[in-house]
N, CA, C and O atoms as a Tripos MOL2 file, in Angstrom:
@<TRIPOS>MOLECULE
protein
  240   239    60     0     0
PROTEIN
NO_CHARGES

@<TRIPOS>ATOM
      1 N          -2.6660  -15.6380    6.4130 N.3       1 MET1
      2 CA         -1.6820  -15.3950    5.7140 C.3       1 MET1
      3 C          -0.4430  -14.9970    6.5350 C.2       1 MET1
      4 O          -0.7080  -14.4380    7.5990 O.2       1 MET1
      5 N           0.9130  -15.1840    6.2380 N.am      2 THR2
      6 CA          1.9460  -14.8450    7.0730 C.3       2 THR2
      7 C           2.3200  -13.2760    6.9940 C.2       2 THR2
      8 O           1.6730  -12.7170    6.1070 O.2       2 THR2
      9 N           2.8630  -12.7490    7.4260 N.am      3 PRO3
     10 CA          3.7300  -11.4400    7.2760 C.3       3 PRO3
     11 C           4.0120  -11.1560    5.8280 C.2       3 PRO3
     12 O           3.4450  -10.3240    5.1190 O.2       3 PRO3
     13 N           5.2180  -12.1850    5.4230 N.am      4 ARG4
     14 CA          5.4770  -12.3770    4.2070 C.3       4 ARG4
     15 C           4.6840  -11.9730    3.1580 C.2       4 ARG4
     16 O           5.0150  -11.1220    2.3340 O.2       4 ARG4
     17 N           3.3390  -12.7450    3.1810 N.am      5 GLU5
     18 CA          2.3790  -12.7430    1.9840 C.3       5 GLU5
     19 C           1.5980  -11.3890    1.9920 C.2       5 GLU5
     20 O           1.3410  -10.6780    1.0210 O.2       5 GLU5
     21 N           1.2720  -11.1860    3.3330 N.am      6 VAL6
     22 CA          0.6130   -9.9040    3.2760 C.3       6 VAL6
     23 C           1.4960   -8.7940    2.9090 C.2       6 VAL6
     24 O           0.9460   -7.7850    2.4680 O.2       6 VAL6
     25 N           2.6930   -8.8070    3.0090 N.am      7 ARG7
     26 CA          3.5040   -7.7030    2.3590 C.3       7 ARG7
     27 C           3.7160   -7.8750    0.6980 C.2       7 ARG7
     28 O           3.5950   -6.9940   -0.1540 O.2       7 ARG7
     29 N           4.0420   -9.1670    0.5260 N.am      8 ALA8
     30 CA          3.8420   -9.2980   -1.1740 C.3       8 ALA8
     31 C           2.4430   -8.8230   -1.6140 C.2       8 ALA8
     32 O           2.3020   -8.3290   -2.7320 O.2       8 ALA8
     33 N           1.4410   -8.9540   -0.7940 N.am      9 LEU9
     34 CA          0.0460   -8.4950   -1.5900 C.3       9 LEU9
     35 C           0.1790   -7.2180   -1.5890 C.2       9 LEU9
     36 O          -0.1560   -6.7000   -2.6540 O.2       9 LEU9
     37 N           0.6200   -6.3710   -0.6260 N.am     10 LEU10
     38 CA         -0.0050   -4.8330   -0.5030 C.3      10 LEU10
     39 C           1.1340   -4.2900   -1.5060 C.2      10 LEU10
     40 O           0.9490   -3.2050   -2.0560 O.2      10 LEU10
     41 N           2.4650   -5.1230   -1.7840 N.am     11 GLU11
     42 CA          3.2530   -4.5830   -2.9010 C.3      11 GLU11
     43 C           2.7860   -4.6630   -4.1450 C.2      11 GLU11
     44 O           3.0820   -3.7910   -4.9630 O.2      11 GLU11
     45 N           2.1010   -5.5700   -4.4260 N.am     12 GLU12
     46 CA          1.4530   -6.0630   -5.7320 C.3      12 GLU12
     47 C           0.2730   -5.1730   -6.0600 C.2      12 GLU12
     48 O           0.0970   -4.7350   -7.1970 O.2      12 GLU12
     49 N          -0.7470   -4.8440   -4.7700 N.am     13 LEU13
     50 CA         -1.5220   -3.7690   -5.1530 C.3      13 LEU13
     51 C          -0.8550   -2.6070   -5.5240 C.2      13 LEU13
     52 O          -1.2700   -1.9820   -6.5000 O.2      13 LEU13
     53 N           0.3790   -2.1100   -4.7300 N.am     14 ALA14
     54 CA          0.3170   -0.3860   -4.8720 C.3      14 ALA14
     55 C           0.7250   -0.6220   -6.3110 C.2      14 ALA14
     56 O           0.1250   -0.0250   -7.2060 O.2      14 ALA14
     57 N           1.5810   -1.3480   -6.5460 N.am     15 THR15
     58 CA          2.4830   -1.4370   -8.3250 C.3      15 THR15
     59 C           1.3030   -1.1850   -9.1250 C.2      15 THR15
     60 O           1.2700   -0.1780   -9.8320 O.2      15 THR15
     61 N           0.0510   -2.2250   -9.0750 N.am     16 ARG16
     62 CA         -0.7860   -2.2290   -9.8030 C.3      16 ARG16
     63 C          -1.7940   -0.6160  -10.1820 C.2      16 ARG16
     64 O          -2.1950   -0.1220  -11.2360 O.2      16 ARG16
     65 N          -1.9230   -0.1110   -8.3980 N.am     17 ILE17
     66 CA         -2.5850    1.2780   -8.6310 C.3      17 ILE17
     67 C          -1.8010    1.9070   -9.3810 C.2      17 ILE17
     68 O          -2.3980    2.4770  -10.2940 O.2      17 ILE17
     69 N          -0.2920    2.0940   -9.3790 N.am     18 ASP18
     70 CA          0.4460    3.0680  -10.1130 C.3      18 ASP18
     71 C           0.4530    2.8270  -11.5510 C.2      18 ASP18
     72 O           0.5760    3.7730  -12.3280 O.2      18 ASP18
     73 N           0.3210    1.5530  -11.9840 N.am     19 ASP19
     74 CA          0.4510    1.2390  -13.1870 C.3      19 ASP19
     75 C          -0.6070    1.7310  -13.8590 C.2      19 ASP19
     76 O          -0.5360    2.1480  -15.0160 O.2      19 ASP19
     77 N          -1.9270    1.7000  -12.9730 N.am     20 ALA20
     78 CA         -3.1130    1.9480  -13.9380 C.3      20 ALA20
     79 C          -3.5770    3.4940  -13.7250 C.2      20 ALA20
     80 O          -4.6950    3.9630  -13.9380 O.2      20 ALA20
     81 N          -2.1430    4.3130  -13.1350 N.am     21 ALA21
     82 CA         -2.5560    5.6570  -13.0160 C.3      21 ALA21
     83 C          -3.7050    6.3830  -12.0850 C.2      21 ALA21
     84 O          -4.1720    7.5190  -12.1740 O.2      21 ALA21
     85 N          -3.9290    5.5550  -11.3650 N.am     22 ILE22
     86 CA         -5.0230    5.8060  -10.0920 C.3      22 ILE22
     87 C          -4.0740    6.5490   -9.0740 C.2      22 ILE22
     88 O          -3.1090    6.0870   -8.4640 O.2      22 ILE22
     89 N          -4.6730    7.9920   -9.0490 N.am     23 VAL23
     90 CA         -4.3240    8.3720   -7.9480 C.3      23 VAL23
     91 C          -4.8660    8.0710   -6.3590 C.2      23 VAL23
     92 O          -5.8140    8.7110   -5.9050 O.2      23 VAL23
     93 N          -4.2360    7.1360   -5.6470 N.am     24 ALA24
     94 CA         -5.1450    6.8600   -4.3350 C.3      24 ALA24
     95 C          -3.8990    6.5150   -3.4470 C.2      24 ALA24
     96 O          -2.7290    6.5900   -3.8220 O.2      24 ALA24
     97 N          -4.4150    6.0600   -1.9960 N.am     25 GLY25
     98 CA         -3.4460    5.7630   -1.3740 C.3      25 GLY25
     99 C          -4.2860    4.4710   -0.7520 C.2      25 GLY25
    100 O          -5.4400    4.2730   -1.1320 O.2      25 GLY25
    101 N          -3.5400    3.4540    0.3900 N.am     26 ILE26
    102 CA         -3.8060    2.4210    1.0900 C.3      26 ILE26
    103 C          -3.7330    2.6700    2.2260 C.2      26 ILE26
    104 O          -2.7890    3.3160    2.6810 O.2      26 ILE26
    105 N          -4.8300    2.1600    3.0410 N.am     27 ARG27
    106 CA         -4.7930    2.6610    4.3910 C.3      27 ARG27
    107 C          -5.0400    1.0700    4.8290 C.2      27 ARG27
    108 O          -5.8750    0.3500    4.2820 O.2      27 ARG27
    109 N          -4.0980    0.6220    5.9950 N.am     28 VAL28
    110 CA         -4.6820   -0.4860    6.4950 C.3      28 VAL28
    111 C          -5.2330   -0.6340    7.6990 C.2      28 VAL28
    112 O          -4.3860   -0.4160    8.5660 O.2      28 VAL28
    113 N          -6.2670   -0.9050    8.1340 N.am     29 VAL29
    114 CA         -7.1220   -0.7610    9.3720 C.3      29 VAL29
    115 C          -7.0090   -1.8580   10.1030 C.2      29 VAL29
    116 O          -7.6640   -2.7670    9.5920 O.2      29 VAL29
    117 N          -6.3180   -2.2600   11.3380 N.am     30 GLY30
    118 CA         -6.1010   -3.0880   11.9350 C.3      30 GLY30
    119 C          -5.4080   -4.3770   11.6720 C.2      30 GLY30
    120 O          -5.5120   -5.4120   12.3300 O.2      30 GLY30
    121 N          -4.5460   -4.1200   10.4090 N.am     31 GLY31
    122 CA         -4.0280   -5.1400    9.7150 C.3      31 GLY31
    123 C          -4.5020   -6.0850    9.2300 C.2      31 GLY31
    124 O          -3.8570   -7.0400    8.7970 O.2      31 GLY31
    125 N          -6.4560   -5.9020    9.2230 N.am     32 ALA32
    126 CA         -6.9270   -6.8750    8.5750 C.3      32 ALA32
    127 C          -7.6820   -6.1750    7.0200 C.2      32 ALA32
    128 O          -7.6570   -6.6830    5.8990 O.2      32 ALA32
    129 N          -8.4060   -4.6840    7.5070 N.am     33 ALA33
    130 CA         -8.8410   -4.4190    6.2290 C.3      33 ALA33
    131 C          -8.2230   -3.1890    5.3070 C.2      33 ALA33
    132 O          -7.5290   -2.2990    5.7980 O.2      33 ALA33
    133 N          -8.5910   -3.2630    3.8160 N.am     34 LEU34
    134 CA         -7.5750   -2.2490    3.1730 C.3      34 LEU34
    135 C          -8.9770   -1.4700    2.6360 C.2      34 LEU34
    136 O         -10.1170   -1.8020    2.3090 O.2      34 LEU34
    137 N          -8.2230   -0.2860    2.7440 N.am     35 SER35
    138 CA         -9.4770    0.9280    1.8100 C.3      35 SER35
    139 C          -8.4490    1.6810    1.0370 C.2      35 SER35
    140 O          -7.3410    2.0250    1.4460 O.2      35 SER35
    141 N          -9.0360    1.9150   -0.2870 N.am     36 ILE36
    142 CA         -8.6870    2.8280   -0.9760 C.3      36 ILE36
    143 C          -8.8390    4.3100   -0.9370 C.2      36 ILE36
    144 O         -10.0340    4.6060   -0.9360 O.2      36 ILE36
    145 N          -8.0760    5.3100   -0.9070 N.am     37 LEU37
    146 CA         -8.3970    6.8690   -0.4190 C.3      37 LEU37
    147 C          -7.8440    7.6250   -1.5240 C.2      37 LEU37
    148 O          -6.6810    7.5660   -1.9230 O.2      37 LEU37
    149 N          -8.9330    8.4580   -2.0550 N.am     38 ASP38
    150 CA         -8.3080    9.3720   -3.2550 C.3      38 ASP38
    151 C          -7.6640   10.1510   -2.4400 C.2      38 ASP38
    152 O          -7.9720   10.2640   -1.2540 O.2      38 ASP38
    153 N          -6.3660   10.9820   -3.1930 N.am     39 HIS39
    154 CA         -5.1180   11.4290   -2.6110 C.3      39 HIS39
    155 C          -5.1380   13.0590   -3.8110 C.2      39 HIS39
    156 O          -5.7000   13.1670   -4.9010 O.2      39 HIS39
    157 N          -4.4990   13.8580   -3.2290 N.am     40 ASP40
    158 CA         -3.6130   14.8260   -4.0970 C.3      40 ASP40
    159 C          -2.9540   14.7100   -4.6670 C.2      40 ASP40
    160 O          -1.8720   14.4100   -4.1640 O.2      40 ASP40
    161 N          -3.0240   14.8380   -6.1130 N.am     41 ARG41
    162 CA         -1.6700   14.3980   -7.2920 C.3      41 ARG41
    163 C          -0.5620   14.4240   -6.7400 C.2      41 ARG41
    164 O           0.2780   13.5320   -6.8620 O.2      41 ARG41
    165 N          -0.4170   15.5220   -6.0200 N.am     42 ARG42
    166 CA          1.1800   16.1330   -5.2380 C.3      42 ARG42
    167 C           1.4220   14.9980   -4.5560 C.2      42 ARG42
    168 O           2.6460   14.8680   -4.5910 O.2      42 ARG42
    169 N           0.8100   13.8370   -3.7770 N.am     43 SER43
    170 CA          1.3590   13.2040   -2.9920 C.3      43 SER43
    171 C           1.8820   12.0820   -3.2920 C.2      43 SER43
    172 O           1.2620   11.6240   -4.2520 O.2      43 SER43
    173 N           2.9540   11.1920   -2.8690 N.am     44 PRO44
    174 CA          3.4300   10.2300   -2.6740 C.3      44 PRO44
    175 C           2.6860    9.0600   -3.6380 C.2      44 PRO44
    176 O           1.4680    8.9250   -3.5170 O.2      44 PRO44
    177 N           3.3440    8.3060   -4.4920 N.am     45 SER45
    178 CA          2.5740    6.9540   -5.2330 C.3      45 SER45
    179 C           2.0880    6.0120   -3.9800 C.2      45 SER45
    180 O           2.5110    5.8740   -2.8320 O.2      45 SER45
    181 N           1.1550    5.5050   -4.6200 N.am     46 ALA46
    182 CA          0.6790    4.4140   -3.5780 C.3      46 ALA46
    183 C           1.9710    3.4110   -3.2900 C.2      46 ALA46
    184 O           2.2780    2.9260   -2.2010 O.2      46 ALA46
    185 N           2.5070    3.2690   -4.3060 N.am     47 THR47
    186 CA          4.1070    2.1140   -4.0340 C.3      47 THR47
    187 C           4.7890    2.5760   -2.9380 C.2      47 THR47
    188 O           5.2000    1.7820   -2.0930 O.2      47 THR47
    189 N           5.0150    4.1170   -2.8130 N.am     48 ALA48
    190 CA          5.8650    4.7400   -2.0900 C.3      48 ALA48
    191 C           5.1220    4.6940   -0.6180 C.2      48 ALA48
    192 O           5.7700    4.3280    0.3620 O.2      48 ALA48
    193 N           4.2130    4.9470   -0.5420 N.am     49 ARG49
    194 CA          3.3210    4.8700    0.7900 C.3      49 ARG49
    195 C           3.2980    3.7170    1.3160 C.2      49 ARG49
    196 O           3.6080    3.5270    2.4920 O.2      49 ARG49
    197 N           2.8620    2.6400    0.3720 N.am     50 VAL50
    198 CA          3.0900    1.3460    0.7890 C.3      50 VAL50
    199 C           4.1300    0.7530    1.6580 C.2      50 VAL50
    200 O           4.0010    0.0590    2.6670 O.2      50 VAL50
    201 N           5.4100    1.2650    0.9240 N.am     51 GLN51
    202 CA          6.7990    0.9220    0.9020 C.3      51 GLN51
    203 C           7.1250    1.6320    2.5790 C.2      51 GLN51
    204 O           7.7720    0.9280    3.3540 O.2      51 GLN51
    205 N           6.7380    2.7530    2.9580 N.am     52 HIS52
    206 CA          6.9260    3.4280    3.6810 C.3      52 HIS52
    207 C           6.1700    2.6640    4.7890 C.2      52 HIS52
    208 O           6.8350    2.1400    5.6830 O.2      52 HIS52
    209 N           5.0940    2.5850    4.7900 N.am     53 TRP53
    210 CA          4.2500    1.7810    5.8320 C.3      53 TRP53
    211 C           4.8170    0.4440    6.3430 C.2      53 TRP53
    212 O           4.8130    0.0860    7.5210 O.2      53 TRP53
    213 N           5.3370   -0.2910    5.2280 N.am     54 LEU54
    214 CA          6.1110   -1.6450    5.5400 C.3      54 LEU54
    215 C           7.3140   -1.6880    6.1740 C.2      54 LEU54
    216 O           7.7280   -2.5800    6.9140 O.2      54 LEU54
    217 N           7.9460   -0.5100    5.7920 N.am     55 ASP55
    218 CA          9.4670    0.0050    6.2050 C.3      55 ASP55
    219 C           9.2670   -0.0050    7.6260 C.2      55 ASP55
    220 O          10.1990   -0.4770    8.2780 O.2      55 ASP55
    221 N           8.0640    0.4900    8.3780 N.am     56 GLY56
    222 CA          7.7480    1.0370    9.7250 C.3      56 GLY56
    223 C           7.2930   -0.4240   10.7130 C.2      56 GLY56
    224 O           6.9410   -0.5980   11.8800 O.2      56 GLY56
    225 N           7.5030   -1.2140    9.6350 N.am     57 ARG57
    226 CA          6.6410   -2.3320   10.5700 C.3      57 ARG57
    227 C           7.9320   -3.6560   10.6670 C.2      57 ARG57
    228 O           8.9550   -3.5290    9.9930 O.2      57 ARG57
    229 N           7.7660   -4.6400   11.3910 N.am     58 ALA58
    230 CA          8.6410   -5.5870   11.9180 C.3      58 ALA58
    231 C           7.9500   -6.7220   11.2690 C.2      58 ALA58
    232 O           7.3830   -7.4470   12.0870 O.2      58 ALA58
    233 N           7.8310   -7.0940   10.0090 N.am     59 THR59
    234 CA          7.6280   -8.0420    9.0850 C.3      59 THR59
    235 C           9.0160   -8.9920    8.3280 C.2      59 THR59
    236 O          10.1280   -8.6150    7.9570 O.2      59 THR59
    237 N           8.3570  -10.3470    8.3120 N.am     60 THR60
    238 CA          9.5750  -10.7760    7.4650 C.3      60 THR60
    239 C           8.9780  -11.9110    6.5090 C.2      60 THR60
    240 O           9.7040  -12.4740    5.6900 O.2      60 THR60
@<TRIPOS>BOND
     1     1     2 1
     2     2     3 1
     3     3     4 2
     4     3     5 am
     5     5     6 1
     6     6     7 1
     7     7     8 2
     8     7     9 am
     9     9    10 1
    10    10    11 1
    11    11    12 2
    12    11    13 am
    13    13    14 1
    14    14    15 1
    15    15    16 2
    16    15    17 am
    17    17    18 1
    18    18    19 1
    19    19    20 2
    20    19    21 am
    21    21    22 1
    22    22    23 1
    23    23    24 2
    24    23    25 am
    25    25    26 1
    26    26    27 1
    27    27    28 2
    28    27    29 am
    29    29    30 1
    30    30    31 1
    31    31    32 2
    32    31    33 am
    33    33    34 1
    34    34    35 1
    35    35    36 2
    36    35    37 am
    37    37    38 1
    38    38    39 1
    39    39    40 2
    40    39    41 am
    41    41    42 1
    42    42    43 1
    43    43    44 2
    44    43    45 am
    45    45    46 1
    46    46    47 1
    47    47    48 2
    48    47    49 am
    49    49    50 1
    50    50    51 1
    51    51    52 2
    52    51    53 am
    53    53    54 1
    54    54    55 1
    55    55    56 2
    56    55    57 am
    57    57    58 1
    58    58    59 1
    59    59    60 2
    60    59    61 am
    61    61    62 1
    62    62    63 1
    63    63    64 2
    64    63    65 am
    65    65    66 1
    66    66    67 1
    67    67    68 2
    68    67    69 am
    69    69    70 1
    70    70    71 1
    71    71    72 2
    72    71    73 am
    73    73    74 1
    74    74    75 1
    75    75    76 2
    76    75    77 am
    77    77    78 1
    78    78    79 1
    79    79    80 2
    80    79    81 am
    81    81    82 1
    82    82    83 1
    83    83    84 2
    84    83    85 am
    85    85    86 1
    86    86    87 1
    87    87    88 2
    88    87    89 am
    89    89    90 1
    90    90    91 1
    91    91    92 2
    92    91    93 am
    93    93    94 1
    94    94    95 1
    95    95    96 2
    96    95    97 am
    97    97    98 1
    98    98    99 1
    99    99   100 2
   100    99   101 am
   101   101   102 1
   102   102   103 1
   103   103   104 2
   104   103   105 am
   105   105   106 1
   106   106   107 1
   107   107   108 2
   108   107   109 am
   109   109   110 1
   110   110   111 1
   111   111   112 2
   112   111   113 am
   113   113   114 1
   114   114   115 1
   115   115   116 2
   116   115   117 am
   117   117   118 1
   118   118   119 1
   119   119   120 2
   120   119   121 am
   121   121   122 1
   122   122   123 1
   123   123   124 2
   124   123   125 am
   125   125   126 1
   126   126   127 1
   127   127   128 2
   128   127   129 am
   129   129   130 1
   130   130   131 1
   131   131   132 2
   132   131   133 am
   133   133   134 1
   134   134   135 1
   135   135   136 2
   136   135   137 am
   137   137   138 1
   138   138   139 1
   139   139   140 2
   140   139   141 am
   141   141   142 1
   142   142   143 1
   143   143   144 2
   144   143   145 am
   145   145   146 1
   146   146   147 1
   147   147   148 2
   148   147   149 am
   149   149   150 1
   150   150   151 1
   151   151   152 2
   152   151   153 am
   153   153   154 1
   154   154   155 1
   155   155   156 2
   156   155   157 am
   157   157   158 1
   158   158   159 1
   159   159   160 2
   160   159   161 am
   161   161   162 1
   162   162   163 1
   163   163   164 2
   164   163   165 am
   165   165   166 1
   166   166   167 1
   167   167   168 2
   168   167   169 am
   169   169   170 1
   170   170   171 1
   171   171   172 2
   172   171   173 am
   173   173   174 1
   174   174   175 1
   175   175   176 2
   176   175   177 am
   177   177   178 1
   178   178   179 1
   179   179   180 2
   180   179   181 am
   181   181   182 1
   182   182   183 1
   183   183   184 2
   184   183   185 am
   185   185   186 1
   186   186   187 1
   187   187   188 2
   188   187   189 am
   189   189   190 1
   190   190   191 1
   191   191   192 2
   192   191   193 am
   193   193   194 1
   194   194   195 1
   195   195   196 2
   196   195   197 am
   197   197   198 1
   198   198   199 1
   199   199   200 2
   200   199   201 am
   201   201   202 1
   202   202   203 1
   203   203   204 2
   204   203   205 am
   205   205   206 1
   206   206   207 1
   207   207   208 2
   208   207   209 am
   209   209   210 1
   210   210   211 1
   211   211   212 2
   212   211   213 am
   213   213   214 1
   214   214   215 1
   215   215   216 2
   216   215   217 am
   217   217   218 1
   218   218   219 1
   219   219   220 2
   220   219   221 am
   221   221   222 1
   222   222   223 1
   223   223   224 2
   224   223   225 am
   225   225   226 1
   226   226   227 1
   227   227   228 2
   228   227   229 am
   229   229   230 1
   230   230   231 1
   231   231   232 2
   232   231   233 am
   233   233   234 1
   234   234   235 1
   235   235   236 2
   236   235   237 am
   237   237   238 1
   238   238   239 1
   239   239   240 2
@<TRIPOS>SUBSTRUCTURE
     1 MET1         2 RESIDUE 1 A MET
     2 THR2         6 RESIDUE 1 A THR
     3 PRO3        10 RESIDUE 1 A PRO
     4 ARG4        14 RESIDUE 1 A ARG
     5 GLU5        18 RESIDUE 1 A GLU
     6 VAL6        22 RESIDUE 1 A VAL
     7 ARG7        26 RESIDUE 1 A ARG
     8 ALA8        30 RESIDUE 1 A ALA
     9 LEU9        34 RESIDUE 1 A LEU
    10 LEU10       38 RESIDUE 1 A LEU
    11 GLU11       42 RESIDUE 1 A GLU
    12 GLU12       46 RESIDUE 1 A GLU
    13 LEU13       50 RESIDUE 1 A LEU
    14 ALA14       54 RESIDUE 1 A ALA
    15 THR15       58 RESIDUE 1 A THR
    16 ARG16       62 RESIDUE 1 A ARG
    17 ILE17       66 RESIDUE 1 A ILE
    18 ASP18       70 RESIDUE 1 A ASP
    19 ASP19       74 RESIDUE 1 A ASP
    20 ALA20       78 RESIDUE 1 A ALA
    21 ALA21       82 RESIDUE 1 A ALA
    22 ILE22       86 RESIDUE 1 A ILE
    23 VAL23       90 RESIDUE 1 A VAL
    24 ALA24       94 RESIDUE 1 A ALA
    25 GLY25       98 RESIDUE 1 A GLY
    26 ILE26      102 RESIDUE 1 A ILE
    27 ARG27      106 RESIDUE 1 A ARG
    28 VAL28      110 RESIDUE 1 A VAL
    29 VAL29      114 RESIDUE 1 A VAL
    30 GLY30      118 RESIDUE 1 A GLY
    31 GLY31      122 RESIDUE 1 A GLY
    32 ALA32      126 RESIDUE 1 A ALA
    33 ALA33      130 RESIDUE 1 A ALA
    34 LEU34      134 RESIDUE 1 A LEU
    35 SER35      138 RESIDUE 1 A SER
    36 ILE36      142 RESIDUE 1 A ILE
    37 LEU37      146 RESIDUE 1 A LEU
    38 ASP38      150 RESIDUE 1 A ASP
    39 HIS39      154 RESIDUE 1 A HIS
    40 ASP40      158 RESIDUE 1 A ASP
    41 ARG41      162 RESIDUE 1 A ARG
    42 ARG42      166 RESIDUE 1 A ARG
    43 SER43      170 RESIDUE 1 A SER
    44 PRO44      174 RESIDUE 1 A PRO
    45 SER45      178 RESIDUE 1 A SER
    46 ALA46      182 RESIDUE 1 A ALA
    47 THR47      186 RESIDUE 1 A THR
    48 ALA48      190 RESIDUE 1 A ALA
    49 ARG49      194 RESIDUE 1 A ARG
    50 VAL50      198 RESIDUE 1 A VAL
    51 GLN51      202 RESIDUE 1 A GLN
    52 HIS52      206 RESIDUE 1 A HIS
    53 TRP53      210 RESIDUE 1 A TRP
    54 LEU54      214 RESIDUE 1 A LEU
    55 ASP55      218 RESIDUE 1 A ASP
    56 GLY56      222 RESIDUE 1 A GLY
    57 ARG57      226 RESIDUE 1 A ARG
    58 ALA58      230 RESIDUE 1 A ALA
    59 THR59      234 RESIDUE 1 A THR
    60 THR60      238 RESIDUE 1 A THR
């Protein structure tokens, strides 16, 4: 997958998590593995966490 495809996949995953009202986070491990983590309801949405992670990456 290209970095752009990975970004699109993560954004779609985060959106679906939020739409399903699942309180979870996404951890990217080594850029190859994903795990869904339970988080406190006061934490940012999955979409916000993924976007924060993506903003810190140099993907195109």
